[in-house]
N, C-alpha and C positions, 0 to 999 in steps of 0.2 A: 503492500501499501503505500503511495504516494499522496503527500498534500501540495496543491499546485499553488506554486508562490510566484511566479514568474510574471503573473500579470494581478496588478494590485486589487481590480476586481474580482478576480478569482483568488483572493489568496484564503486558504483554508478548506478549498473544495477537494472533496477525495477521489482519487484515480485510482482504481485496485485490479489486480488480475485476478482474483478468485475469491468468490464470498466466503463468508465466515457461518454456515449453517451445520446445524445438527445431521445425525444420521439418518434421522425420519423425516426430514424435510426434504434431504438429497434421493431418498427412495432408494429400491431394491436393484435399480438396473446399474450394472457397472459400467455401461456404456452410455450414461447419460450426456447429451448436448444441451450446452447453454448459451444464450443470445446474451450479448455484454452491450450496454447503453450508454456510455461515460457521462457524468451528470445528468443523468434521465429524469430525476427527481429528486426534490427535497426530503431530507430525514427527517421522519415524523417527530423525532426528539428534540433534535438541534435546528433543525430547518435549514441546513447546509446541504448545497447540490452533493450529492453522491454517486457512485457508477451502481448501475441497477441491471440484474443477474436474473435471467428468466430461465426455467427449464420445465420437462414434464417428469415427473417423478418414475414414471410407469404406466403401464397398460391400464387404461379406465381410470387413471387420476388427473385431476385437476392441476394447471400450470400451477408453480409458485413462483415467487420472486421476491428480493429481498426487500424490507419495508423500512431496515433502518440504516443508517451508514455505519463503518467498520470501528470507527472511533466508540460511539457510543456502543456497539456491541464489546470489544474489548473491555472496556471499563467495568461492567457489570456481568462479562463473562457469558453473554449470552447469545443466542442463535439471533442472524442478523433479520429471519422469516417470523417464526414462531414465537420470538422473545421470549423462549425457554431457556433454564440453566444448562449450560452445555455439558456440565459434569453428570448432575443428576436429572434432569431431563423435567425440573419442576419449576413452576412459576417462580417469580423473583420474589414477590411477597413471602411465600411460603420460605426461601431461603436466607432472607433477610431476618425474618424472625428468628429463625436458629443462629444467625449470626449476631442478633441483637442492633441491625443498621437500621438509620433511617435515611431517607431519600434527602440528598441535596439539591437535589434540581429546582430552578425556580420557575415558579408558576405562572409569572407575567411575562411579556417580551423585553422587558428594560434589561435584563440583564443576562439573557439567553446566549447572546454571541459571547459574553465574555465566560460565561459557564462553559461554552463549548470550546475555546480556546484552552481552558484550563484541564477539560479532557483530554484532549490532544497533548498537551504536555505531560499529563500522566500515563499516557500510554508510550510516547516516546522515553521516559523515563522507566517504562516498565513496572510502574506501579497503578493500581487501582482501587476503587472503593471496594471489590472483591476481595478478600483476604480468609482463605482457606484456614489460617493459624487462630481464626478466632473461635472456631469451634468447641464448644466444651461435649465432652461424651455424652449427656442427655441430648444435644442438639444434634451432634453427629448420628446418634442412634434412631433421632426421630427422621433426618432426613435419609438414611440409610434404607429404613424402612417403608417411606414413600416414593424412594426413588424407582425410576422406571429403568430395568435393566437390560430392555430389549428394546429395539425400535418400534414405534406402534405406526405401521405403513396405514394402518386403515384412516389414520387423519387425514391423510392427503387424497381420499377419495373424492369423486367428482360430487358436487351439490346435488341435492334433490331436484327432478323437473318437476317443477308445478304445473306445466299442462299434463303431464302423466297423472299428477294426481288429482286433475280435474276431469281425466280420461279424456283430454282432448290432445295430445303429443302425436302427431303424424310424421314424426322422423325415424321412429323404429329405433335401429341398431345404431344409424346413424347418428342418434342424437348425443352431444356431448354430456350432456346431464345423466344423475342414474335415476334409473325406473325402478323405484321400491317405494314401500310406505315407511313412514317417518318412524324412527324410534325413539325413546328416551334419549338416547346419546346425540339423535339429530334436532333437539330444540334447547342445544345449551343458549344460556344469556349471551347478548350480544356484549363484547368487550372492546374497551376503549383502548388502545395501543399504549397511551402516554401513560393511563393508570396501570396498564400490564407491566411497562417498564419500571416505572417508578415503585412499583408494590402498593400501590392503593386501591383500595376498592373493587380488587380482584376475585368477581364470583365465582371462579375456578380454585383459587389460591384458600376463597372461604372456607368453601367445599371441603378441600381437602385438611385444612387446619381443624376446622369441627370434626372431621374425623379421626385427626390424630390424637385429638384431645380426649375423645369418647374411646378411644383404644386405653388412655393411661387410666379413663376414670369410670368405665364402665361398658364398654363394646364387648367385655365377655362377662357381661352381667349373666348369672344363669336363666336359662329360658323358665317359664313355669311349669311348664310340663316335666315332671320329677320321674319320669321313664328315659329322658332324655341323659345318656352318659356318655356320649363321643364328640370329641372336638375334631375341626375339619381343618387341615394344615394345606396352603396353597404356597406355591413357591418350590416344590420339590424338583431338583435339579439330580441328573441321571446317578451323580457320586453321592446322594443321600441315600442311605439304604434303611430297609426295614430297622436292622440294628441300630443305626443310629438312633433312629426316633425311638426306639426302647429304652438306650442308654439314657435319653435325657427325660423321659416320661415314668420310668419304673419306679423312680423314688417316690411318686405322689399315691402310690398305689398299685392294687393288682389290675392287669390288664387281660382284657381278654382277648384282644387281637389287635394286630397293625396291620391295616392294609394299604399299600403304595401302589398307586397308578402313576407312573412315570409319563405315561404318554401324555395325560390331561395334568402333571404336574401337580398332584393333590395326594393327600393320605387322610386316613380316618385315625384317630386311635379311639378305639373301644374298650372303657373301663369298667371293670365289674361293678363297682358303685359310684353312685353320684356323688358321693362325698369327696372320692377320689380323683372324679372329673373336676369338682369344683376347685379342688386345691392345687390341679396343675392349671386352670385358666387364671386363677388368682395370681399365680408365680408369673406365667407368661405377660399376665397383662402389668406387672412388676417391672419385668428384667426383659422383655422380648424372649426370641427366640431366634437364634443366630446359628447354624449347624454347617460346619465346612466352608465358612465364609460366604453364606448366603443366609440374608436375612428372610424368616419365614412369616406369614403372617398365619393366625392362629384365631377360629371364631370357633361358636359353638356350632352342632350340625343341628339342622330344621327337625322338628317333630315331625312325627309321620302325620300327615295331612286326614283331619277327619271329616267325615261327609258332612254336606249340610243336612240331612236329616238322619242324623244320629241318634241311634234308638238308646232309651233308659234301659239298665240291666233288667233283668225280671226280678220282680218280687220274689221275695222268700217265701215259702211255702210251707208250713206245718204239715207234713203228711199225715200225723193222726188225727187231724181234724177232717180230712177228705172222707167221704162216703161216696161207695160204690154208685155210679147211674142207677136210676130204677128202671125196670123193665117198661118198654114202651107200651102205651095203653090201647094202641090199633088206630086209635082217631088220630092221634096226635104224630105229628113226622119228629123223628130223632133229628135234633141239630146238634151237632157236635162242635167245638171250636174252631175247627178249621174251615166249618160251613157258614160263623158267624162273622159278618164283616166288621162289627164291633168289638169282636174279642181280643184280647192282646196277643199276640203271635208268638210272646216270649215266655206268655204262661205256661208252667207244665200240662201236657197233656195225660191224663191217668188211663191206661186201659186196665181192664181187668183180664182173668186169664181166659174167660170164654170168648174175647175177642182178639185176643192176640193172634191166636193160631190161622184164623181164617184170613187176617190181616197179612200175615207173614206170607201165604200161600198165595194172596193177589197180588201183592207186591213182585214176589218172586216172576209170576205170571207174565204180568205186564214188563217187566225186564227183560224175559226172554222173546217177547214180541217184538218190542224194539231193535233188539239186537239181530233179532230175522228179518228183519223190514229192512233196517238201513244197510246189511251186511252186503248184500248186491252193490250197492251202489258205492261201496269205498274204493274197489280196485280202478275203475274208472277214473275216478276224482282224484285220486293219486298219480294216474299216468298223466291226466292235464296239467296238473300242479310239476309233475317233473319236467313233462316237456318245455312248460312256460319258464322253469327254472335254469334248466342246463341245454335249454335251446337244440337238445339233439337227443335222439333215444339212444339208450347206453346199452342194449341188447346184443348187438354184434359192431360195440366200437374198438376200432383197430387198437387201441393204445390198454385195450382190457384185454390182457394175452391169456388163451386157454392154456390152464397148466399140463393137459394133456398132449399138447402141440409143442415141437422145439421151439425156441426164440428165434424173435423176427432174424434176428444177425445172424444167425446160422445159416441163414438163404444168403447163397452167396451172388444172389443176381444182385446186381448194382446198375442202376440209371447213370446216364450220361450227367450228372449234377454236380455243384460246387456252390461252398459261400463265397461271397463276393461282400467285400469289405474296403467301401472308399476310407482311407483313413491318412493321418499324417504321423511324422516321426514323434513328435511331441506329444501324441496321443499314446505313446506305446504304453504306460503303466494303467491305463484305464483299461486298453484292450485287451491285454493280457489277462485281466480279471475276467473280462466277458469270455475268451476263449477257454480259460478254466471250467467256467462253468457249462459252457456248449459242449465241451469233451465229456466233462463229468455227464451231465444230464443224456448227451446223444452220442454224438462221436467217435468216444471210445469204441463202441459197440461196430460201427459202420464204416470209419475211417473215409469220409467224402473229402476232397480237397479243397485247400482255400487259395481265394485267388486276392491279391491284396493291389490295390491301384492308388495312386498317388500323383500329384501335378510336378511332383520332383523326385530324384531319384531316391529310395529306401536307403537307409545306413545301414551299415554291416551290423550293427548293434540291433538293429529294429528286426533285422532276418533273424540272426541266432536268436533272439529273444520269444520270437514267435514261433519259429520251427521247432524249438525245444517244448514245447508246448503239447505237441498232438505227433504222433506216428503217421498221420496222413500227409498227401504230398502239399508243399506251398508252393506259389507262383506270385513273383513280384513283377508288375510292371506300372509304367510311367504313362499318363494320361497325354495322347496326341495334342500339341498346342493347339490345334483347330478345334478342339474338343473342351478347351479349357480357355477362350478368349472370345472376343465381339467378333460377330459374323460380321460380313461386308454392309450387309443391309442395315444394320443399328447405325444410328445416329448418336455416336458417343456422346458429344456435348448435351446432346437433350438428353440421356439415358442418367449421365453425370448429376445434371441440375435435377430431374425427377427423383433420382437415389438421395439426393441431400435433402430434397423437401420431405419424403417418406421417413428420412432421419427425424426430422424437426419436427414432425407430426406426432412421433414417438409409435410408428408402427414395427412390429416385432421385425428384427434384421432387416428393416426398411433401407439402412444406408449401406448394408454389406455386401460389396460385391463377390468376395468369394462365395458367400451363399448363394446369389443369383448363378454361379458358374457350375456350383456342385447340384442345384435343381435342375437346371438344364442339361446338366451330362447325365444323371441320373433318368432325366426323362425322355431322353432320344440318343444316347451314344455309351452307354457302359457295355452293353452287350454286343456293340459293333469292336469292342476291342481285340486286338488279336489272341490274348490267352482265353477271350471267352468262345472261341470259334467251333471248341469240339463238343461243348457242354448242349444240353437240351432244357434241363432246367438249374434253376439259382434259387439259393436261399439268401437273402440280403439280411448282412447283419452290420451293427453299430459299435463303436466302442462307447463302453459305460452302461451298455443296457445288461439286463439281467434275467437268467433261465433258471424259475424254480421249479420246473416238474421233469420228472424221469420221463422220456420216450423209449417207448420197448417196440417201436418199430419203425419203418422205413417211408417218412413222408412223401420223398421223392417217389418212390415207387406206389403208394397209394394214390399220390395225383396222376401217376401213366396211367396206372390200371382202372381208375374210374373216370379217367378222360376230364380232369381238372385242369383248367388254365389258370386260374389265380387263387389264390389261399391267403388271407389274411387272419389277425388274431385283437385289433383296436380298431373302432370307427368313431369318428368325432368329426365336429364341426368346425369349418376352415375361417379363418379371419377374412372378413369380406373385404376390408380395406387395402389386403394384398393382392386381390383378383378381381378388380372393379369391372374390367372387361372380358374376362377369360369366358364366359358362358355366350355372352355374344359373339364371339370369335367361333365358339364350337357351333352355336346355332347357323353361323354363316356356311360353316364345314358342310353341316348335314343337309343343308337345301342345296348345295353345290355338289354332292356326292349321295345322294340319295340311295343310289345301288349298293352303296358300301354297307348302309346301317340293318340290320336284321329286323326283321319284323317282332319278333319273340325276344327282345332284350332286356334289360335292368334299367330300363331309364328309370321307372318309378322309384328306385332306390335313391336317385340323385335329383329327381324333380318330383315336385307335389301337383303339379297342375298340367303334366303330359310334355313335359318339355319347354314350357315356355320361361320359365324361370330356374335356376339354380337352388336346389335347398341346402348348398354347401356342406352336405354328408360328404366323407370321404374315407378310404381307409387308409389307416398312417402306414404309410409305406417304409419306414424304417426297421418292422418287420414285414415281409412278404416273401413267400415261397410262389413261383409262377413258371409257366411254360414259355421258353425263348422264343418257341414258333409263334407264340401269340404278337410279340414284340416286334418279330421281323417279319411280319406279315405285311401284305402290302398295303391293308387298310390302316393297321396302326401306322406305319412308316408315311402314309399319305397325311394322316392326322397330326402327326408330331410335326410334321414339317411345315405343315399349313400354321400350326400353332407359332413355329419358332420363325417364321417369316414374318409374322404380325410385331415382332419385337416384343412382347409382353412379359418374357423372362428379365427383362432389362429395362423396360419403360416401367413395368411396375413389379411385383416379387413372385410371378407365378411358381409355386411349389410342384415338384414333382409327385407328391402326394395325391393332390385335387386331378392332375394331369393323367395319372394312372388310373385313378377312381372313374373320372369320367370316361375315360377310353374303356373301360371293364363295363360300364353303364351301357354303352352304345353298342358295343361289339359283341358281348357277351350274354347269355341268357344265366339264371339261377342255377341252372345243373352244371354248369362250367365254372362256377366260383365256391369256394371251400373255407368256412370258417374253423380255423383251429383252437377249438375250444381248449383242448388238452395242453397246449402250450402256453406253461406260465409265463408271463413275458412283463419286464417293467423297461419302461425308459421315461425317465424321469420326466413330467411328474404324474404319469400314468401308468397302471400297471392292468394285465388282465390276468384274473388267477379263476380257474374253473371253482364252478361252485355246487357240481354233481359229487357227493361224496365218495363216490367209487373212483372218481379222477383225483379228488385232494389227497388220497393215498397214496398218491407218487407226486406230492408236491411240500414244499415247505411254506408258501405265502397263506396268506389270510384272504380268504373270499369275500370277508367285509371290505376289503379295500377294494374289490373289483370296480374298474373303472365303468363298465358295461350298465351297472345299477345306477349312473349317475342321471342328470338331466342333458348334458352335455354329449353324450353318448348316443350314436345314430344303431345301436344294439336294437332297438325297439322298431326302428323301421326296416331294418332288416330282419326281424323276426315275423314282421307284417308280409313281407314281402314272399319271405319263403314260405309261409303257411297258404299262399293262395293257389 
């Protein structure tokens, strides 16, 4: 940072190269791009011009910009954007209360310039108002408990769309505002930035301070329900174990159990008695709970919810005063308590010995009739549920081996197939882990070869450390320059300009040229490489992916014997901003080449209206097993060349996944496409894990994390198409 002094009129103006912002405001995108506007605005604290930075923290976030100058930010050690403390992520008022500081900023314009100059001098001298040495043990403990230890990126979300709340928004997915119903966190009080900076009348700070005071004075007050003997602990990190919690709480009394859930960072301490739980709560409220350097928060567990129509307990009945019911008179109809709407259903029903046997016989006969009636319906219902859950009948599933038959890998028949891996030398470690899993789960039994492709020469280290992981053949090739560069018909200046704009708009991989070369290569050139000439099928593999299920059969042989042209395991929605004109280009191709489009294809999977629009569904092509004759066919060749000539791979950011998927949709029928449900596969952040119990026996993944069950998956669309 520098203060402009050459011009007397600009003396004290700030010119800086990078903002002072917290990790939350900066966002989770490691490739964030910023715009810089020197002297773009005046600081909202000292009212001197400063350099304004503006950036997009991530996808579906709102643009952020600096609000105060760096001089004011450094003096109070706060973020230029959110004006929260950089060390603790807390409002200034909370931190200043702990430091026992008072704001020195003038409230009028008279001395504002003099105050601003003093601030600049303090920054240049390395001093400031904020001094961490003034922290007492009590205030340090308070700050540690209230501090946010991890970035809270939800704070950067786009604002709610007011038109959506009225049901009037017509922009759909293109709307820059958030389409959601407001929650309690969305209705926060408007804050004045000067009050926030000076630590005065900050509603967020007041809320946190009140919560802190309650924490030392009674937030751990025992609930009225005496049956509650459990304390709820949050902030549990992976290094904090069950024994650590027991070691702290056992001194207060006998513990029934300690339940730790690291996934949700919480734990439950269940005491045997209420007294022990109260002693533990009082001690935690007094001294806090800090384990292995982590400040944990402790509250009482919530009492079990009581129903609104809670029934009173049954009245005690003196059995000695009860007389057996009088015999019926013939005229009067017997009315038992269960037949009387006004009777208390919790009062004891007395049955004499003469009534007990007929009643038991009738009950048993009724139970038998119910079972007999519903038993025939059980099997068909279960079959329907199984079909909907596992997507595929498991009676003759290829991965469920018949014990009476020899293992599939004993069959020496092999298909001309290979694993195809597009990778770089610096991805060696991640790729080795993937190959180890692939070998352990499948290929050590079948020994299919590997083809490694790169746009530069592979190092000898790369070759040695990959070939050592398998007994199969390994081949290493360089991508031809014409397959990894701009084609002659692309306007390079236009492509660079549009790529830069997509990056500024925050589109994923929007400004990445290498990613575009990769998508174009995977769409239309990898199968033309000389190393692929002798193969009929391929299995695409990428570094860092995980395989979690054993494959005890040959998927290549299965594809060939069953006339399958394309196999996949994850389907999802594409980012529309990356392919705005792709479908228009596809429809033009279909109109110009109607003879290439078969009548019974999978168009309904990629379009909800008969081909007028693209529904964005695609197969995630980082895993695919396919017949190379399909990609080498005249139809697909013409299709790719048509797309390539339009320049969309460079003017926009067309991915190989939608290109392959659309080709599958318009050229193949559903019998030629196979869903590999039995392949446990993860490519961050999505995972496919089989949900059928028979297949789960071969896997180590959790079916609860299956991406197929989420709204962004196109699995339901595939299931509907397949059942037609």
